[in-house]
C-alpha positions in Angstrom: -0.5 52.2 15.7 0.8 49.2 17.6 2.2 46.5 15.4 1.5 43.0 16.6 4.2 41.0 15.0 3.0 37.5 15.9 5.7 34.9 15.9 6.6 31.4 17.0 5.7 32.0 20.6 2.0 31.9 19.6 2.1 28.4 18.2 -1.5 27.2 18.6 -2.1 23.7 19.9 -5.8 24.2 19.4 -8.2 26.6 17.6 -7.7 30.0 19.1 -10.4 32.7 18.6 -10.8 36.2 19.8 -12.8 39.3 19.1 -10.9 42.1 17.5 -13.6 44.7 17.1 -17.4 44.9 17.1 -18.4 42.2 14.6 -14.8 41.2 13.8 -13.4 37.9 15.0 -10.1 36.2 14.4 -9.3 32.5 14.6 -5.9 30.8 14.4 -6.2 27.1 13.3 -3.7 24.5 14.6 -2.1 24.7 11.2 -1.2 28.3 11.7 -3.7 29.5 9.1 -5.6 32.6 10.2 -9.3 33.4 9.6 -10.7 36.8 10.1 -14.4 37.7 9.5 -16.6 40.7 9.8 -20.3 40.1 10.3 -22.5 42.7 8.5 -26.1 41.5 9.1 -27.7 44.2 7.0 -26.3 42.9 3.8 -27.5 39.9 1.7 -24.1 39.1 0.2 -20.7 37.8 1.4 -17.2 38.1 0.1 -14.4 35.6 0.7 -10.7 35.9 0.1 -7.8 33.5 0.4 -4.7 35.7 0.8 -1.2 34.2 0.4 1.8 36.2 1.5 3.7 35.4 -1.7 4.3 37.7 -4.6 6.8 38.6 -7.3 9.5 39.9 -4.9 9.7 36.3 -3.5 10.9 34.9 -6.8 14.4 34.2 -8.1 15.3 35.8 -11.5 14.8 32.4 -13.2 11.3 32.1 -11.7 10.3 35.7 -12.4 6.5 35.6 -13.0 5.9 32.3 -11.1 3.5 33.8 -8.6 1.3 35.2 -11.4 1.7 32.0 -13.5 0.5 30.0 -10.4 -2.4 32.4 -9.9 -3.7 31.5 -13.4 -3.2 27.8 -12.9 -5.0 27.4 -9.6 -8.3 28.0 -11.3 -7.6 25.3 -13.9 -8.7 22.3 -11.9 -8.4 20.1 -8.8 -9.0 16.4 -8.1 -12.6 17.2 -7.5 -13.3 20.0 -10.1 -12.4 20.9 -13.6 -11.8 24.5 -14.6 -15.3 24.6 -15.9 -16.7 23.3 -12.7 -14.8 26.0 -10.7 -16.3 28.8 -12.6 -19.7 27.2 -13.3 -20.5 26.4 -9.7 -20.0 30.0 -8.6 -21.7 31.6 -11.7 -24.7 29.2 -11.3 -25.6 31.1 -8.1 -24.9 34.5 -9.6 -21.5 34.9 -7.9 -18.1 35.9 -9.2 -14.5 34.7 -8.7 -11.2 36.2 -9.6 -7.6 36.6 -8.4 -4.7 39.0 -8.6 -1.0 39.0 -7.9 1.1 41.8 -6.4 4.7 42.1 -5.5 4.1 40.9 -1.9 0.9 38.8 -1.9 -1.6 36.9 -4.0 -5.4 36.9 -3.5 -8.1 34.5 -4.7 -11.6 35.7 -4.0 -15.4 35.2 -4.5 -18.5 37.3 -4.0 -21.8 35.5 -3.6 -25.2 35.7 -1.9 -24.9 35.1 1.8 -26.7 31.7 1.5 -24.0 30.6 -1.0 -21.0 31.3 1.2 -20.5 27.6 2.0 -20.2 26.9 -1.7 -17.7 29.7 -2.2 -15.6 28.4 0.8 -15.5 24.9 -0.7 -14.7 26.0 -4.2 -12.0 28.6 -3.4 -10.3 26.5 -0.7 -10.3 23.5 -3.0 -8.7 25.5 -5.8 -6.0 27.0 -3.6 -5.1 23.8 -1.7 -5.6 21.1 -4.3 -4.7 22.3 -7.7 -3.3 19.5 -9.9 -1.3 21.8 -12.2 -1.9 19.5 -15.2 0.9 19.7 -17.8 -1.6 20.5 -20.5 -3.0 23.4 -18.4 0.5 24.7 -17.8 1.0 25.0 -21.6 -2.4 26.6 -22.2 -1.8 29.2 -19.5 1.7 29.8 -20.7 0.2 31.0 -24.0 -2.4 33.1 -22.2 0.2 34.8 -20.0 2.4 35.5 -23.0 -0.6 37.1 -24.7 -1.2 39.1 -21.5 2.4 40.4 -21.5 2.1 41.4 -25.2 -1.2 43.1 -24.5 0.4 45.0 -21.6 3.1 46.2 -24.0 0.4 47.6 -26.2 -0.9 49.8 -23.3 1.8 52.5 -22.9 -0.1 54.2 -20.1 0.4 51.0 -18.0 3.8 50.1 -19.4 5.3 53.4 -18.3 4.7 52.6 -14.6 6.7 49.3 -15.0 9.5 51.2 -16.8 9.6 53.6 -13.9 9.8 50.9 -11.3 12.6 49.2 -13.2 14.4 52.5 -13.5 14.1 53.1 -9.7 14.9 49.7 -8.3 16.6 48.0 -11.3 15.1 45.3 -13.5 17.3 42.7 -11.9 16.0 43.2 -8.4 13.0 41.7 -6.6 11.1 45.0 -6.4 12.1 46.0 -9.9 11.1 42.9 -11.8 7.7 42.7 -13.5 4.9 40.9 -11.7 4.0 39.1 -14.9 7.5 38.0 -15.6 8.8 38.4 -19.2 8.7 36.2 -22.3 12.3 35.2 -21.5 11.3 33.8 -18.1 7.8 32.5 -18.8 8.6 30.6 -22.0 11.1 28.1 -20.4 9.4 27.8 -17.0 8.6 24.2 -16.4 5.6 22.5 -14.6 8.1 21.0 -12.1 9.4 24.5 -11.2 6.0 25.9 -10.7 4.8 23.0 -8.7 7.9 23.2 -6.4 7.2 26.9 -5.9 3.5 26.1 -5.2 4.2 23.6 -2.5 7.1 25.4 -0.9 5.4 28.8 -0.7 1.7 28.0 -0.2 1.9 27.1 3.5 -0.9 27.4 6.0 1.2 29.7 8.2 1.5 32.1 5.3 -2.2 32.3 4.5 -5.0 34.5 5.8 -8.6 33.7 4.8 -11.0 36.6 5.3 -14.8 37.0 4.8 -17.2 39.8 5.3 -21.0 40.0 5.0 -24.1 38.3 6.5 -22.2 35.5 8.2 -21.5 33.7 11.4 -17.8 33.5 12.3 -18.0 30.0 13.9 -19.8 28.6 10.9 -17.2 30.1 8.5 -14.4 28.5 10.6 -16.1 25.1 10.5 -16.6 25.4 6.7 -12.9 26.3 6.1 -11.6 23.5 8.4 -13.8 21.0 6.5 -12.7 22.2 3.1 -9.0 22.0 4.0 -9.1 18.8 6.0 -6.5 16.3 4.6 -5.0 18.8 2.2 -1.4 20.2 2.2 -2.8 23.1 4.2 -3.9 20.9 7.1 -1.6 19.7 9.9 0.4 21.4 12.7 2.0 24.8 12.3 2.2 28.3 13.6 0.9 31.7 12.3 3.3 33.7 10.3 4.4 37.2 11.3 4.9 40.2 9.2 7.1 40.1 6.1 10.7 40.7 7.4 12.6 43.7 5.9 14.8 42.7 3.0 17.7 44.5 1.5 16.8 46.6 -1.5 18.6 49.2 -3.5 17.7 52.4 -5.3 19.5 53.1 -8.5 21.1 56.5 -9.1 18.6 58.8 -10.7 18.2 58.0 -14.4 16.0 58.7 -17.4 14.6 55.8 -19.4 12.9 56.3 -22.7 10.9 53.6 -24.5 10.3 54.5 -28.1 6.7 53.7 -29.0 4.6 55.0 -31.9 1.9 56.5 -29.7 -0.4 59.4 -30.0 0.4 60.5 -26.4 3.6 60.8 -24.4 3.4 59.0 -21.1 5.6 60.3 -18.3 6.4 59.2 -14.8 8.7 61.2 -12.6 9.4 60.1 -9.1 11.7 58.8 -6.3 11.9 56.4 -3.4 8.9 56.8 -1.0 8.3 55.3 2.4 7.4 51.8 3.6 3.9 50.9 4.7 4.7 50.9 8.4 6.4 54.3 8.4 4.7 56.6 10.9 4.6 59.3 8.2 2.2 57.3 5.9 -0.8 59.4 7.1 1.0 62.6 6.3 2.0 61.1 2.9 -1.7 60.4 2.1 -2.5 64.1 2.8 0.5 65.4 0.8 -0.4 63.1 -2.1 -3.9 64.5 -2.3 -2.7 68.1 -2.2 -0.2 67.5 -5.0 -2.1 65.3 -7.4 -4.9 63.4 -5.7 -7.9 65.0 -7.3 -9.3 67.8 -9.5 -8.5 70.4 -6.8 -4.9 69.2 -6.5 -2.0 71.5 -7.5 -0.8 69.5 -10.4 -4.3 69.0 -11.9 -5.1 72.7 -11.6 -1.8 73.9 -13.0 -1.4 71.5 -15.9 -4.9 70.6 -16.9 -7.3 73.3 -15.7 -5.1 76.4 -16.2 -3.1 75.4 -19.2 -4.9 72.5 -20.9 -1.7 70.6 -21.4 -2.8 67.1 -20.3 -5.9 65.1 -19.9 -4.6 63.0 -17.1 -2.1 64.0 -14.4 -1.9 62.7 -10.9 0.5 61.7 -8.1 0.6 58.4 -6.3 2.4 56.4 -3.7 3.1 52.6 -3.5 4.2 51.1 -0.2 5.9 47.8 0.5 7.1 46.2 3.7 10.4 48.0 3.7 10.4 50.4 0.7 8.1 52.7 -1.2 7.6 54.7 -4.4 6.3 58.2 -4.8 5.7 59.5 -8.4 3.7 61.7 -10.7 2.1 60.5 -14.0 1.1 62.7 -16.9 -0.2 61.8 -20.4 0.0 64.6 -23.0 0.7 65.3 -26.6 4.4 64.5 -27.5 5.1 68.1 -28.4 4.0 69.2 -24.9 6.0 66.7 -23.0 9.0 68.9 -22.1 6.7 71.7 -21.0 4.6 69.4 -18.8 7.6 67.8 -17.3 9.1 71.2 -16.5 5.8 72.2 -14.8 5.8 69.0 -12.7 9.4 69.6 -11.6 8.6 73.2 -10.7 5.6 72.3 -8.6 7.4 69.6 -6.7 10.3 72.0 -6.0 7.9 74.7 -4.8 6.1 72.3 -2.4 9.5 71.0 -1.2 10.7 74.5 -0.3 7.5 76.3 0.6 5.2 73.5 1.8 1.4 73.4 1.6 -1.1 75.8 3.1 -3.4 75.2 6.1 -6.4 75.2 3.7 -4.7 72.5 1.5 -4.0 70.5 4.7 -7.6 70.5 5.6 -8.8 69.6 2.1 -6.2 66.8 1.9 -7.3 65.4 5.2 -10.9 65.4 4.1 -10.0 63.6 0.9 -8.1 60.9 2.8 -10.9 60.3 5.3 -13.7 60.4 2.7 -12.0 58.0 0.3 -11.3 55.5 3.1 -14.8 55.5 4.5 -16.6 55.5 1.1 -14.3 52.7 0.0 -15.8 50.4 2.7 -19.3 50.5 1.3 -19.3 46.9 0.0 -18.4 43.4 1.4 -15.5 43.0 -1.0 -13.7 46.1 0.3 -14.4 45.1 3.9 -13.0 41.6 3.3 -9.9 43.2 1.7 -9.4 45.5 4.7 -9.4 42.6 7.1 -6.8 40.7 5.0 -4.4 43.6 4.6 -4.6 44.5 8.2 -3.7 40.9 9.3 -1.2 40.1 6.6 0.5 43.4 6.0 0.1 45.4 9.2 -0.4 42.9 12.0 -3.1 44.9 13.5 -6.7 46.0 12.6 -7.4 49.7 13.1 -11.0 50.7 13.5 -12.4 53.3 11.2 -12.5 55.8 14.1 -8.9 55.1 14.9 -7.8 55.6 11.3 -9.8 58.8 11.0 -8.2 60.0 14.3 -4.7 59.3 12.8 -5.5 61.4 9.8 -7.0 64.2 11.9 -3.8 64.3 14.0 -1.6 65.0 11.0 -0.1 68.5 11.3 1.1 71.1 8.8 4.6 70.7 10.1 4.5 66.9 9.5 3.3 67.3 5.9 5.7 70.1 5.1 8.6 68.2 6.8 7.8 65.1 4.7 7.5 67.3 1.5 10.9 68.8 2.2 12.5 65.4 2.6 10.7 63.5 -0.1 10.3 66.0 -2.9 13.9 67.2 -2.7 15.2 63.7 -3.5 16.8 63.0 -6.9 14.1 61.9 -9.3 14.1 59.2 -12.0 12.1 59.7 -15.1 10.4 57.1 -17.3 8.9 58.0 -20.7 7.0 55.9 -23.2 6.2 57.6 -26.6 7.6 58.6 -29.9 11.0 59.7 -28.7 14.6 58.7 -29.2 17.1 58.1 -26.4 18.4 61.4 -25.1 15.2 63.3 -26.0 14.8 64.4 -22.4 17.2 66.2 -20.1 18.9 63.9 -17.5 17.0 63.3 -14.2 17.9 65.6 -11.4 
C-alpha cells in the first residue's frame, strides 16, 4: 500500500477535486478541509460524517477527557439551533445523529434519506463549527459525563480493557489515559479550557467530511461550503497530513487486579502490538482470527467448546498511528480464572513456537475477507471507510486491492509474526472478586 502523506506542498489556492475510484471523489477546499464522497445510486439513504483528527491522546493530563467532553457539548446548541432543534430536525425526517470519541479522532455523523442529505449537512456542520458551549450546558454535560464514568465502572467487562491499557502504557501517558477522563479531571475542567481546546484543535486542515449514498459529489461540496461559509472553519489553509509518530512507552510487564464484587472474573492478557501502517497488519488480521476471532478459533474451541470454562473468550488488536495492542479477553467464574489464564498462556506459547497450520491460514484469510466485505453493506460503513482511509491511512484501497493483500499473506508471514508477537512479555488485567497478589506475576 502506498501512503500518500499530503503536506504543505499541496496548499490549495482553489477547490481541487479528483476521482479516487469508481464513484469516489475527493475535494480539497481552500481552507484545507477535505471532502470525500461515494455515490451509491442503488440506495435511498445517505450517511454523512464530520471526522476531526483529535482524540484523547492529544490532551494534556489536566485536560484528560476534553475531547469527549467537547463531543457532548457540540450537540447542545449553536447560534442558530438549540439542542432540541439539532435532534428534532433530523428525527423529524426519520434520521439519526450521534458521535463518538477515540484516542486519535472524533466523529459526528448522521444517517438520513437521500432527499434529506442537505438538512443533515447543514445541521451537522453547524453543530461542529458553531457550537456556543453555553456555561449552563457545560455544567449539565459535566454531570452527564460523570454519570457515564460511574456507569462504565459498573461494567467490569468494559472496565477491564481500560485497566489493561493503563497497565500496558501507563495511566499517566497519552495512550494509557481514559478517553472519558476521570472524575478528578472532569470535575474541575472549565468552560474556558474546553473552548480553548475547541478552537485550537478543530481546524479545517484537521477535518475530513465524508458522505456515502445516493448523492452527487458536486452538490455535497456546495452544501458543505455554504454551511461553513463565515465560520471558524472557513478561510485559507492547507490539508493536514497523517498523524506524526509520537514517543510512547511500554511499561514492564505487570499484573493489575481491581477488586470488584462481581459474579464473573474478567481477564485481559496481552502485549504491545503493531501500528496501523505496519506492513504486517494483514498477517495480524489472519493470526487474530485463528487465535480468537470466531467460534472456530483455537481459544474458543479449547476454552469454551472443549472445556466449558468460559462463555466469552476472544483475541483482538487495536492499532494507532505509531503503536498497537494485542490481547486476549476471557470472562469466567472466579474459581476458574487461574485455569482459564493458564490455558490462554499455553495456547499463545504453542502458536508462538509451532505456528498455525495451512488450513488455519486459509480459514483466517476467509474470515478477514468476509468480515470486510460484509461490513460494507450499508451507507454508514461506506462513509466510515472513506474517512478512515483519508484521515488515518492517507490512501483509499479498493475492495479488490484489500482482498488481494489478504490473499497474499503467507504462512511464513503469519508464523513469523506469531513468533515475534506472542513471545513478548505479557501484562495482565483482572477485574473481579480478588485481592492483590491473587494471580501469578505476568511473564
